[in-house]
VOVEXDO-250155 format. One record per atom (N, C-alpha, C, O): y, x, z; atom name. Coordinates in nm, 4 decimals. Layout:
# residues N
yy,xx,zz,atom
Y,X,Z,CA
...
This chain:
# residues 82
yy,xx,zz,atom
3.4294,2.2390,6.1219,N
3.3509,2.2990,6.0443,CA
3.3111,2.1837,5.8779,C
3.3329,2.0626,5.8792,O
3.2668,2.2404,5.7828,N
3.3143,2.1839,5.6819,CA
3.1468,2.2237,5.6320,C
3.1191,2.3331,5.5829,O
3.0444,2.1133,5.6550,N
2.9341,2.0972,5.6357,CA
2.8393,2.1613,5.5363,C
2.7224,2.1925,5.5591,O
2.9365,2.1836,5.3711,N
2.9103,2.2308,5.2847,CA
2.9212,2.3656,5.2790,C
2.8994,2.4354,5.1800,O
2.9586,2.4047,5.3972,N
2.9564,2.5673,5.4048,CA
2.9153,2.6498,5.4973,C
2.9245,2.7723,5.4899,O
2.8607,2.5776,5.6028,N
2.7116,2.5459,5.6859,CA
2.6146,2.5412,5.5937,C
2.5460,2.6379,5.5605,O
2.6073,2.4467,5.5567,N
2.4963,2.4500,5.4122,CA
2.4743,2.5944,5.3228,C
2.3715,2.6610,5.3349,O
2.5662,2.6259,5.2478,N
2.5607,2.7464,5.1353,CA
2.5604,2.8870,5.2832,C
2.5612,3.0064,5.2532,O
2.5597,2.8649,5.3518,N
2.5009,3.0382,5.4561,CA
2.4152,2.9724,5.5545,C
2.4276,3.0107,5.6709,O
2.3230,2.8720,5.5265,N
2.2495,2.8436,5.5821,CA
2.1920,2.9947,5.6474,C
2.2211,3.0357,5.7598,O
2.1132,3.0582,5.5589,N
2.0150,3.2225,5.6195,CA
2.0995,3.2519,5.6935,C
2.0716,3.2801,5.8100,O
2.2369,3.2538,5.6439,N
2.3227,3.3244,5.7702,CA
2.3446,3.3011,5.9058,C
2.4008,3.3632,5.9961,O
2.2774,3.1807,5.8949,N
2.3295,3.1033,6.0684,CA
2.2223,3.0544,6.1084,C
2.2347,2.9820,6.2073,O
2.0647,3.0736,6.0464,N
1.9736,3.0541,6.1269,CA
1.9860,3.0891,6.2674,C
1.9707,3.0097,6.3603,O
2.0149,3.2143,6.2779,N
2.0068,3.2851,6.4474,CA
2.0660,3.1928,6.4905,C
1.9897,3.1247,6.5590,O
2.2102,3.1348,6.4851,N
2.2758,3.0267,6.5412,CA
2.1817,2.8660,6.5626,C
2.1948,2.8228,6.6772,O
2.1449,2.8291,6.5245,N
2.0348,2.7668,6.5509,CA
1.9591,2.7503,6.6214,C
1.9251,2.6736,6.7115,O
1.9097,2.9006,6.5318,N
1.8170,2.9662,6.7031,CA
1.8058,2.9308,6.8289,C
1.7207,2.8765,6.8995,O
1.9485,2.9894,6.8448,N
2.0057,2.9760,7.0030,CA
2.0366,2.8580,7.0072,C
2.1269,2.8773,7.0886,O
2.0417,2.7261,6.9866,N
2.0915,2.6115,7.0188,CA
1.9260,2.5054,6.9993,C
1.8948,2.4269,7.0888,O
1.8795,2.5145,6.9321,N
1.7293,2.4806,6.9400,CA
1.5642,2.5633,6.8652,C
1.4899,2.5595,6.7670,O
1.5794,2.6137,6.9634,N
1.4968,2.7671,6.9864,CA
1.3619,2.7169,6.9648,C
1.2743,2.8021,6.9793,O
1.3048,2.5426,6.9186,N
1.1811,2.5279,6.9137,CA
1.1717,2.5171,6.7838,C
1.0558,2.5227,6.7427,O
1.2317,2.5071,6.7255,N
1.2616,2.5441,6.5751,CA
1.1739,2.6442,6.4753,C
1.2007,2.7638,6.4863,O
1.0476,2.5978,6.3562,N
1.0003,2.7051,6.3431,CA
1.0562,2.7724,6.2190,C
1.1381,2.7068,6.1546,O
1.0242,2.8931,6.1762,N
1.0565,2.9373,6.0149,CA
1.0035,2.8097,5.8929,C
1.0486,2.7761,5.7834,O
0.8666,2.7552,5.9909,N
0.8954,2.6867,5.8177,CA
0.9391,2.5486,5.8552,C
0.8952,2.4626,5.7788,O
1.0348,2.4931,5.9801,N
1.1317,2.4178,6.0027,CA
1.2549,2.4824,5.9219,C
1.3473,2.4010,5.9216,O
1.2709,2.5385,5.8894,N
1.3676,2.5833,5.8238,CA
1.4118,2.6133,5.7071,C
1.5234,2.6147,5.6551,O
1.2797,2.6435,5.6651,N
1.2701,2.6359,5.5106,CA
1.2258,2.5192,5.4382,C
1.1893,2.5200,5.3206,O
1.2318,2.3993,5.5292,N
1.2324,2.1994,5.5007,CA
1.3859,2.2274,5.5331,C
1.4661,2.1543,5.4749,O
1.4136,2.2811,5.5807,N
1.5579,2.2059,5.6128,CA
1.6594,2.3086,5.5466,C
1.7744,2.2776,5.5777,O
1.6552,2.3904,5.4875,N
1.7649,2.4365,5.3725,CA
1.9291,2.4282,5.4159,C
2.0229,2.4219,5.3365,O
1.9339,2.4291,5.5020,N
2.0665,2.3295,5.5249,CA
2.1667,2.2148,5.4610,C
2.2806,2.2024,5.4161,O
1.9932,2.1057,5.4993,N
2.0517,1.9561,5.4816,CA
2.0157,1.9320,5.6035,C
1.9117,1.9423,5.6686,O
2.1925,1.8752,5.6338,N
2.2030,1.7662,5.7503,CA
2.1141,1.7227,5.8531,C
2.0811,1.7488,5.9688,O
2.0802,1.6115,5.7189,N
1.9933,1.4812,5.7382,CA
1.7935,1.5680,5.8478,C
1.7226,1.5429,5.9453,O
1.8092,1.7196,5.6733,N
1.6540,1.7387,5.7726,CA
1.6528,1.8392,5.8529,C
1.5756,1.9323,5.8762,O
1.7563,1.8022,5.8925,N
1.7756,1.9247,6.0970,CA
1.7725,1.8333,6.1819,C
1.6841,1.8342,6.2675,O
1.8730,1.7288,6.1775,N
1.8552,1.6130,6.2620,CA
1.6875,1.5678,6.3042,C
1.6354,1.5246,6.4070,O
1.6191,1.6154,6.1187,N
1.5097,1.5616,6.1975,CA
1.3831,1.5504,6.2305,C
1.2894,1.4738,6.2530,O
1.4420,1.7262,6.2199,N
1.3231,1.8390,6.2516,CA
1.3591,1.8825,6.4198,C
1.3005,1.9684,6.4858,O
1.4937,1.7790,6.4719,N
1.5135,1.8293,6.5750,CA
1.4408,1.6988,6.6687,C
1.3751,1.7197,6.7707,O
1.4653,1.5751,6.6167,N
1.4073,1.4539,6.6655,CA
1.2342,1.5143,6.7110,C
1.1738,1.5160,6.8183,O
1.2048,1.5500,6.5981,N
1.0549,1.5962,6.5878,CA
1.0255,1.6179,6.6560,C
0.9523,1.5369,6.7128,O
1.0590,1.7815,6.7358,N
1.0764,1.9006,6.7697,CA
1.1084,1.8740,6.9544,C
1.0520,1.9223,7.0527,O
1.2117,1.7861,6.9429,N
1.2352,1.7736,7.1271,CA
1.1759,1.6167,7.1138,C
1.1360,1.5783,7.2238,O
1.1656,1.5518,7.0456,N
1.1164,1.4344,7.1093,CA
1.2227,1.2627,7.1596,C
1.1877,1.1596,7.2171,O
1.4139,1.3288,7.0761,N
1.4785,1.2686,7.1162,CA
1.5238,1.1257,7.0378,C
1.5767,1.1563,6.9309,O
1.5224,1.0753,7.0445,N
1.6014,0.9612,6.8836,CA
1.6729,0.9834,6.8317,C
1.7625,1.0562,6.8743,O
1.6721,0.9048,6.6456,N
1.7772,0.9583,6.5854,CA
1.9017,1.0016,6.6434,C
1.9847,1.0894,6.6199,O
1.8895,0.9299,6.7085,N
2.0879,0.8574,6.7389,CA
2.1920,1.0344,6.8297,C
2.2991,1.0939,6.8179,O
2.0402,1.0434,6.9266,N
2.0843,1.1685,6.9838,CA
2.0139,1.2974,6.9071,C
2.0728,1.4028,6.9309,O
1.9497,1.3040,6.8583,N
1.9460,1.4216,6.7164,CA
2.0491,1.4981,6.6652,C
2.0795,1.6174,6.6617,O
2.1218,1.3256,6.6017,N
2.2545,1.3355,6.4912,CA
2.3682,1.3756,6.5839,C
2.4768,1.4284,6.5606,O
2.2968,1.3249,6.7223,N
2.5128,1.3150,6.7843,CA
2.4572,1.4972,6.8206,C
2.5394,1.5751,6.7724,O
2.3571,1.5587,6.8816,N
2.3721,1.7355,6.8384,CA
2.3865,1.7839,6.7442,C
2.4117,1.9013,6.7711,O
2.3875,1.7688,6.6332,N
2.3783,1.8344,6.4627,CA
2.5252,1.8205,6.4797,C
2.5766,1.9302,6.4579,O
2.6249,1.7190,6.5135,N
2.7644,1.6905,6.4907,CA
2.8089,1.7701,6.6561,C
2.8410,1.8735,6.5975,O
2.8161,1.7796,6.6962,N
2.8442,1.8614,6.8191,CA
2.8179,1.9569,6.7968,C
2.9141,2.0177,6.8437,O
2.6992,2.0919,6.7210,N
2.6550,2.2318,6.7064,CA
2.7693,2.2112,6.5957,C
2.8649,2.2884,6.6024,O
2.7682,2.1195,6.5002,N
2.8628,2.1624,6.3470,CA
3.0337,2.1627,6.4182,C
3.1002,2.2596,6.3815,O
3.0947,2.0783,6.4998,N
3.2152,2.0926,6.5384,CA
3.2310,2.2333,6.5743,C
3.3071,2.2960,6.5006,O
3.1663,2.3095,6.6890,N
3.1547,2.4363,6.7646,CA
3.1656,2.4967,6.6217,C
3.2761,2.5454,6.5979,O
3.0787,2.5032,6.5271,N
3.1023,2.6421,6.4497,CA
3.2494,2.6904,6.3953,C
3.3517,2.6277,6.3676,O
3.2121,2.8403,6.3919,N
3.3821,2.9088,6.3733,CA
3.3816,2.9795,6.2786,C
3.2711,3.0164,6.2388,O
3.4818,3.0173,6.2193,N
3.5129,3.1069,6.1132,CA
3.4180,3.2743,6.1668,C
3.3411,3.3374,6.0942,O
3.4502,3.3029,6.2847,N
3.3519,3.4125,6.3140,CA
3.2011,3.4121,6.3270,C
3.1320,3.5129,6.3423,O
3.1578,3.2874,6.3192,N
3.0071,3.2732,6.2879,CA
2.9497,3.2952,6.1151,C
2.8318,3.3171,6.0874,O
3.0393,3.2860,6.0327,N
2.9916,3.3352,5.8900,CA
3.0052,3.4987,5.8590,C
2.9384,3.5453,5.7668,O
3.0915,3.5838,5.9364,N
3.1034,3.7485,5.9017,CA
3.0225,3.8147,6.0794,C
3.0098,3.9324,6.1131,O
2.9816,3.6864,6.1607,N
2.9761,3.8338,6.3089,CA
2.8131,3.8637,6.3010,C
2.7315,3.7724,6.3128,O
2.7831,3.9727,6.2842,N
2.6261,4.0282,6.3245,CA
2.5406,3.9424,6.3834,C
2.4300,3.9100,6.3402,O
2.6149,3.8903,6.5246,N
2.5693,3.7873,6.6019,CA
2.5287,3.6358,6.5303,C
2.4758,3.5543,6.6058,O
2.5511,3.5970,6.3914,N
2.4957,3.5051,6.3521,CA
2.3519,3.5471,6.2535,C
2.3124,3.4925,6.1504,O
2.3061,3.6395,6.3128,N
2.1346,3.6598,6.2181,CA
2.0595,3.5971,6.3714,C
2.0850,3.5639,6.4871,O
1.9441,3.6120,6.2651,N
1.8192,3.5634,6.4297,CA
1.8278,3.6665,6.5488,C
1.8663,3.7830,6.5385,O
1.7994,3.6246,6.6249,N
1.8158,3.7552,6.7404,CA
1.6642,3.8616,6.7418,C
1.6281,3.9307,6.8371,O
1.6060,3.8506,6.6301,N
1.4970,3.9436,6.5715,CA
1.5031,3.9972,6.4906,C
1.4222,4.0875,6.4693,O
1.5798,3.9743,6.4253,N
1.6350,4.0993,6.2736,CA
1.6789,4.2103,6.3325,C
1.7385,4.1939,6.4389,O
1.6666,4.3114,6.2953,N
1.7448,4.4211,6.3104,CA
1.9316,4.4607,6.2441,C
1.9766,4.4180,6.1378,O
1.9686,4.5043,6.2929,N
2.1044,4.4810,6.2200,CA
2.1053,4.6136,6.1593,C
2.1986,4.6476,6.0866,O
């Protein structure tokens, strides 16, 4: 998946990020704002992992992203009403 597409649909994909990294806060999401490097930094901070591990996790998550993520109601945060 192209990160530009993830960045452009960041608000829509927040639910997917929460599924993967539940320790991230709403404030973290505001700081990240779809930027890959910021996401890796917040994962590193919240989970206490090394920079290379955080980047590996982001890369794996990015590879798992599919077109269905952008049209699916499950792309919304689990706490949102559909």
